[in-house]
C-alpha positions, -999 to +999 in steps of 0.1 A: -022+067+617-021+048+651-018+019+661-052+017+672-064+027+638-049+005+615-057-025+638-087-011+631-079-008+598-065-048+592-088-064+609-120-043+586-102-059+556-099-092+570-137-089+576-143-078+537-114-106+529-133-136+548-171-121+532-154-117+494-140-154+504-173-176+516-194-157+487-170-174+463-167-208+480-195-234+465-185-263+483-203-277+517-195-300+541-163-309+530-143-341+532-119-365+555-089-351+551-076-389+529-109-384+512-088-369+479-110-385+452-140-371+458-170-386+436-192-361+420-196-341+390-170-312+380-190-283+384-174-250+374-173-220+396-146-198+412-122-211+436-096-192+456-056-192+471-048-169+498-014-159+489+020-148+506+039-144+474+052-114+452+021-103+428+047-101+402+062-131+413+074-166+392+046-187+411+017-166+407+026-160+373+023-193+364-004-199+381-026-169+367-014-188+331-023-223+343-061-213+355-063-194+320-060-227+303-079-248+325-112-219+326-107-222+288-117-259+290-140-257+322-160-223+314-171-207+340-141-213+364-119-188+379-086-184+402-094-154+425-056-149+442-058-130+473-025-118+480-007-105+508+028-104+502+040-089+534+048-115+557+036-106+592+003-090+578-007-125+557-007-146+587-024-121+608-052-129+581-045-161+572-049-171+612-078-151+614-096-166+590-092-200+599-102-192+636-135-175+620-135-212+594-134-195+567-101-203+547-105-206+513-103-240+488-065-229+489-042-209+517-002-206+515+012-220+550+047-225+568+049-262+581+047-243+617+030-253+649-006-235+639-005-252+606-002-286+623-030-281+647-055-271+619-042-306+598-050-320+635-087-311+635-088-322+593-092-288+582-063-297+559-062-322+529-035-349+535-011-342+507+013-369+510-025-385+498-035-367+471-001-365+455-001-406+456-035-406+438-023-384+409+007-400+404+030-374+411+047-378+440+077-393+425+079-364+409+094-338+434+127-338+447+128-348+482+143-318+497+117-298+485+088-318+504+109-326+534+111-281+537+069-286+542+064-314+560+053-309+600+081-326+620+063-359+622+069-361+587+033-356+577+030-339+550+004-314+542+014-285+521+023-289+481+053-273+476+059-245+444+095-237+447+132-247+453+157-229+458+199-228+467+207-210+496+252-200+489+276-178+500+282-155+474+319-140+466+348-115+451+372-139+444+394-106+438+389-092+475+397-122+489+431-130+468+436-090+482+431-103+513+454-133+510+421-155+526+407-188+507+373-199+509+365-209+544+365-244+548+348-241+586+326-221+599+353-213+624+374-201+595+352-172+587+363-146+622+401-149+603+387-145+570+366-107+582+395-098+599+421-100+571+392-082+545+388-058+567+428-049+573+428-042+538+398-018+539+371-047+526+340-048+541+337-086+543+299-103+541+270-082+534+240-083+554+206-070+550+202-063+589+167-042+586+145-074+578+164-099+606+159-127+587+191-128+571+209-129+604+190-150+618+202-176+587+235-174+610+217-183+644+209-220+626+239-226+610+263-237+640+234-257+653+226-280+623+260-286+614+264-294+653+229-310+657+210-317+634+180-302+619+168-318+650+178-291+672+153-263+661+129-291+663+133-296+705+141-260+705+104-247+699+089-279+715+106-268+749+124-303+745+163-283+739+174-247+752+198-216+736+219-230+768+225-262+750+262-267+735+246-261+699+227-232+714+263-218+729+284-227+704+262-205+676+264-177+707+299-175+708+302-182+671+280-148+666+296-132+689+330-143+670+317-124+640+308-090+657+344-091+675+358-097+639+338-069+618+320-093+594+292-079+584+289-040+570+288-011+594+258-001+604+244-038+594+209-034+612+193-003+593+205-020+559+184-030+537+177-057+514+185-036+483+212-020+498+232-047+511+229-064+478+244-033+463+272-035+482+284-072+468+270-063+429+291-034+433+327-044+449+326-033+478+320-061+498+336-100+492+308-124+507+265-121+500+247-150+520+215-151+494+193-178+478+190-187+439+162-168+438+186-138+431+199-154+398+188-132+376+212-103+398+243-125+405+247-149+371+233-125+340+247-099+321+227-078+341+260-076+369+284-052+367+313-064+344+339-049+372+331-075+392+315-105+369+344-124+360+350-126+396+322-137+415+317-176+426+301-192+455+309-219+482+280-238+499+276-236+537+304-246+554+312-275+575+326-277+617+349-308+633+327-339+643+296-321+620+265-347+622+256-334+586+266-334+552+286-313+535+255-312+507+229-304+533+224-270+542+193-238+533+178-257+506+142-239+509+113-247+491+096-215+501+060-209+520+033-240+505+003-243+497-028-260+521-057-274+507-090-270+526-110-299+535-142-284+540-139-271+508-126-297+488-146-314+459-141-331+427-137-296+409-109-285+437-095-316+427-093-315+391-078-286+387-052-295+413-048-324+391-046-303+359-025-275+376+002-298+398+010-317+365+016-287+338+034-261+362+067-275+364+074-271+328+055-237+330+074-224+362+109-241+349+107-219+316+114-188+339+143-196+343+131-208+383+142-241+400+108-266+399+105-284+435+102-315+409+131-327+389+106-335+359+115-300+342+144-285+328+154-252+342+154-227+309+188-209+313+188-171+305+204-161+273+222-134+293+233-159+318+272-165+327+284-200+328+276-198+372+242-199+363+234-236+347+265-246+379+240-231+407+216-247+388+227-277+384+241-282+422+200-286+433+203-322+416+229-331+444+215-320+473+210-341+505+175-347+527+183-326+554+175-291+556+191-260+576+155-248+585+154-214+586+140-208+621+115-178+620+099-204+598+101-226+635+097-208+661+070-192+675+064-155+666+074-143+698+103-159+706+113-158+673+108-117+668+132-117+706+157-132+692+160-108+660+163-086+682+184-100+703+208-113+676+214-082+666+232-068+701+250-100+703+270-093+671+270-055+676+289-066+712+260-049+736+256-076+750+275-113+757+265-148+747+258-155+785+233-122+785+221-137+745+218-174+757+198-164+793+174-140+777+163-166+747+161-195+775+138-169+793+117-162+763+115-200+754+099-199+791+077-172+788+063-178+755+053-217+764+082-239+750+098-246+783 
């Protein structure tokens, strides 16, 4: 199938989705974004949620259960889950439906400039006002809500997850190479060189999906200039040639020169990168608590199980962020369509958001609230509970994933250039020049 045919097929699918969503959207007129308690009778009907989540994942599984419970008390109600797990395809569908004013009652979105424009046009319910009205605002983790906020601090998305991203490591391999856990980001190259000298792959990386390498680009600027740097970058108020951007480029280049990532990392997929670490062939693996079932249970190879531990994002000299502040995402958020908001949508959300933390935490996952205790699986290692408990001590500032911050064109170019930088195909100066040009070309500079 050629590109033109694929695009035609995709747009046709979006059109079908739009018709289906229009057919099941019964509310008319809409409401003010702050009118979170509309008056009127709760009349059951089908409502829809446009999602970008795994169909068999914990969020959808929990919400299906909750929707079924609600339907038993409200005959005629159903929740139609329109799922597109592939994020690029989802974004295209979401933005196409938004442009046609055909978004359903609920829809997934990151806190992107596009989403902020929808909010500014009054198309999204003010979630801060909604949570206050429902008496749930104080239940949520500060970091979980902060991840969903726009740069101005406003809140229009509800979090359904909370994750902590760690550097998992094999203590036996570090010991074999005679190195300690890196105290600072600047200690990484020496650690990698020592591991390489022993024939050990230093860091397992999913280079094929590109976002894991982009995480590394975010680390040095976060420690050096705080979360504000990427905010300024995307708004055209900062450049890659600024000290924080240059430091990041030089650090990434140094990781490449030290051989930190496996040979052929750019073509290594998610599962293969994980297997490098879980099989004991790589010493370090940077991933979130969504992989606890593979890293901290008896599913992990017994040969490496007792050697696996983790450390959080190292600091740098004169860091402006605290040690307990790192990548703590709460996933893609759920927005509420102001146009279709009515007493039924409010009543369902009141029930669902109250019930959700307990149902979700029972799956062994971290709730975005502090009101539900995570159920530790019976086959968990002690590391599982320790990794979960660290959630209660994270700071409010978050090292935001840059792929949720930058415009799509700049982000795509960044991912491409990062691979070239780490491979040694371009210099830090080349990287900086190209990326500043991309910022300007895409309307950020």
